[in-house]
N, C-alpha and C positions, 0 to 999 in steps of 0.2 A: 504495498497499500504506499502510495507516496507519501511523503512530509506536505504537510498545509504552513507554506511561508508565511505569513505577512510582510510584505515591503511595504515600510512608512516613508514617506517623502513627500520633498516641498517644504514648507513648514513658513514660520514668520521672519527668519532673519532675513541680514543681506544679501545672504547667500544661496537663498532661493531657488534662483536659478541652475546654480549647481549642482544641487540637489536632485535637481530631476536629469541633468546631466548624467548623474552617478549611477541614479538608481537604474537608468533606461539601460545604464552598462550590465549594471547587477543582473538584471533580470532577462536582458537576451541570451546570459552567460551560465542559467541556473538550468541543469538538466530536465528536461517538463518531463521524462522518466522516473525521475528520483523526486521532482518537487510539486506540487500543486500551490500555484502563485496566486496572491488575493493582492491586489493593489489594494491601497489607503496612500490618497493624496491630501496633503493640508496645505490651505490655501494661504494666499499673501495675509489675511485676515484672522489666519487660525482656525479657520473651517474644515472640518474634517471629512472629507467625503471616502467612501462611506461612513457612517459614525461605527465603525466596527467591531473598538474594543471598550468595553463598560470596564470599571475598576475593581469588580466585584470578584472576590476570587472562582473560581472555576464556572463564570457567567461567559465563556468564551469558547466554545467545545470545537471550533471549527477552524483554530488556531493551535498548531503544533511549537513553532517558535517564531517569532518574530524580528526581523534585522531592518532596523533604525537607520534608513540612509538620511540624515536629518545633519546637516552643517550648522554649525554657530550656535545662536541663542533659541531654546524655545526648541532644543533637538538632541544637540550637545551636552548641554552645561548640567546635566541630571535632572530634568523637568520630567520630558519622556520616560525615562528611566525608571524613575521614581513611579510612574503612572505605572508602566507595567511589572514593577515589586508588585504594587497594591493587588493587582489583577492575578499573581501568580504563573505569569509570562515567561519560559526562557527567551531571551533574546542577546541579540549577537552585542559583543564590544563592552566599554567597561561599565561597571554598575553605578550609581548616584555618585557616590562620593567622589570615587575619581574622576567621572565625566566633568562633576565642579569644580574640581580640584584644576584640573587639567584646562580648562576653560580659562578661569580666573589665573590670568600671567602673574598678577601679584602675588597670590597664595603658592601658586607651581614654585616662582625661585625663593620665595621665602622656606618651604621646603627641600627646594634641591641646595640652598646654599646650608640650611642644617645638616644635611647629608654629605655635606663636602663635594658637592657638585658643582663642577664651574658654571656659575652665570658671568652675562653682563652685569655692570653696575648699573643701578636704575632710579629714578626714585619716580613716587607715586604722587599725581596732584587731583585733586575731585573736582566734580564738576563747580566751577564758580568759586574756588577757592584758592588756597595759597599755595604757595610751592614751586611757582615757576621760577621766581628769581632765586631759590636755592640750586635748581637745577641747571641754570645759567651760570652759577656761580662754583658748581660743584664741577661737570663736564666742562670739557673743548669741544668747541664745534666741530664736526657738524652733529648733529643728536639725531634721534629717531624719535617721533611720538606715537602711540598707539594706545587706541581703545582698550582697556582692560580685559573684555569677554567679548571679543568676537572672531574672526578667521578671513582666509580668502585674501588679506592683507587688506582688508576693510577698514577705508578711517585712518590710514598708516601715512605718517609722511615721514619727509627728510629733512630738516632746518638747518639753516647756517648764520640765521642771528637770532637776537631775541626776539626781536618783532616777527618774524618767520614762526619763534616756538608759539608766541600769545596765539596766533592765528591756527595754529596745526591742532593746538589744546583745546580751539573752540570746537575747531572739524570732528577731531579725535570723540568731545564730550556729544557731539551730538548721537552717537553711537551706545555710551557706557556714562554712568555716572565717575567711573576711574580709571581714569588715565596714565599709561605710564609715558616715564621721558628714561631713555637708556641712552647711555656712550655710545656713538656709533662705533661700529666694528671694520676696519679697513683688511679685508680680505676675503676669504671664497665661502661660497653656503652649501652645506649639503643636506638632506636627507638619509633617516635609517628608516625599513621596516622592520616592527618588532611584532611577534605572534606570540600566542600561550595565553595560560592561567597560571597555574604554580610555578612552570617551568620554562616561562619565555625564552625564547630564540631571537636575535635578530638578524636580518640578510644585510649582503654587502651593500655598504651605501653607494650615493649618486652622490655626484654634483652639479647644482643649477647653474648656470650661466645667463646671467638676465641679460636682456637689451637695453635694458635701462639703468636707474641709476641704483636701483635696488626691484627685484622679484614684488612687485606690486600689483593688485589686480589685473589691471590690462593687461601686464606682462603675461601671467598666468592666463589665461581666458578670451583674450581679444586679440590682441597683435599678433598671437601666434608667433611671436621672435626669439622669444627666448630658448637656451640648450641645455639639455640635460646630458652627462656624461653617466653612463654606466658600463662596468663598475667606472668607481671616482676613482682618476687618477692620483692618486697618495700612494705612499710607502705600505707595506704592509701590517708593519708596527701602526702607524695610521688608524688604519680601516679597522686595526683590531680595537685601537682604543676610543673610536665613535662606535664599535658596534656595544660595547663593553657599557660607555657610558649611555646609549639607549635603552640597553637594560636597565642599566642603575636607575634611570631617570622613572624607565617604564614601573618596576618596583616599588621605586617612592612615590609615585603618586598613585599607588594601586590597581595599576593599570589590566586586564583582563581582555582576552580576547584579540585584542589587536591596537595599536597605534602607529603611527609615523611620531618621530624625534626627528626633530629640524635642530640643524647645529651650525654658527659659525665657528671660523678656524681665520684668528689673525695673525696676517701677512708677517707682523714687523715680529713678534713672538712663538707665531707657530702655535698657540694656544689654541684647545679647543675649546667653546662653550655651549651648552645645551642654551636652546633658543628659546623653543616652547612644544608640546605635546600635542597632537592631533589626535582623537578618542575617534573619532569617526573620521580618515583621512579620505579624500576624494577618490571615486572609481571611475572616472570618464576618460577619456580616451587619452587625455595626455599627463593623467595622473600616475606619479612615481610608485606609490604603493604596493599596488598588483605586479608594476612590471618592475619593480627589485625582487620580489618573489618569485617572478616568470623567470628573471633572471639567477637563481638559486635551482632552480628545477620545480617548480610550483607552477603549474597553470593557471591560470582567471580563475577555473572554474572549479579545480582541485582548490583552490585557496577558499571560495565560496565554500565548497563542502566542508572543508575543517573549521572553518568561521564558525561554519550552524553546529559542527559537531560539539567543539569549544562551547559555545552558548549551552548547547545538553546538559553537557558534562559539568558544567557549573548550577545551573539551576539542577541537577540531581543532588549536591553536593548540598547546596540549599533546602532544599527536601529533607535532609537529613538533620537540620538545624532543627531546635528547640527554642521556641518564640513565647512560652511561658510556664510556670512550674508545673 
């Protein structure tokens, strides 16, 4: 009997269109012999079509496992994961805490720093609050300004003056109440795919070669001008260090199922920094998460099979847990 998989996609975030593209790639690669697929689209206003999932445990007999393909807020941040936990449904990817932690760049960086994992120095500026002057005095230009909770480089700016910094903070604050200001790293960008629950493993990293000043939304999804190099042209020792840090960051955040860990390598020092963790990485035709696994010998369809297996494995472990005396 085919496993009944509900694919949830779309959503209210600024990454709605990217979610649609990721979902179509996944839907076309799921083996119809193995899976009976149900589409659940969330529109930009947050309406579900169809209204297929109830938060009541046992009230979703037509679904065996859920595959959330929701990038950004209201999907990758623990909100949908909380609904699925209440419903008692197995689902692909990180749980509530790891999703929320990984989405909040401020909280994630503080956790990584506590574990001794290298991160880029940063300041947090609240919407309409102080902090800009402190960042201006602490870091030399250029700097990066980012919403704390968003992905696909939405709302990110590279700034070179205090006036540009103020405008960039205003832009980022349109997308989140909390804004990060970071020292800019002059160097190279890498991504590394991680897969697994209790014993995660990392694929070989790839290098991102932006066509613009940095790898922004247009470069990723519109211009089609950025290049990727897989495997990344680094030494064996450097590749192993990126893989090691990817797994350490994954474990620190409590991730399960999958994540893509992004890195910066400073040219002047050769030091590698963890930049962020994406718990629902892209699955579009240009997305590197599945491509890195394909280079490691795991095809797209086999990767989807494994992610669904990991979701069911975690659910079985959770069912063995007592929640009352």
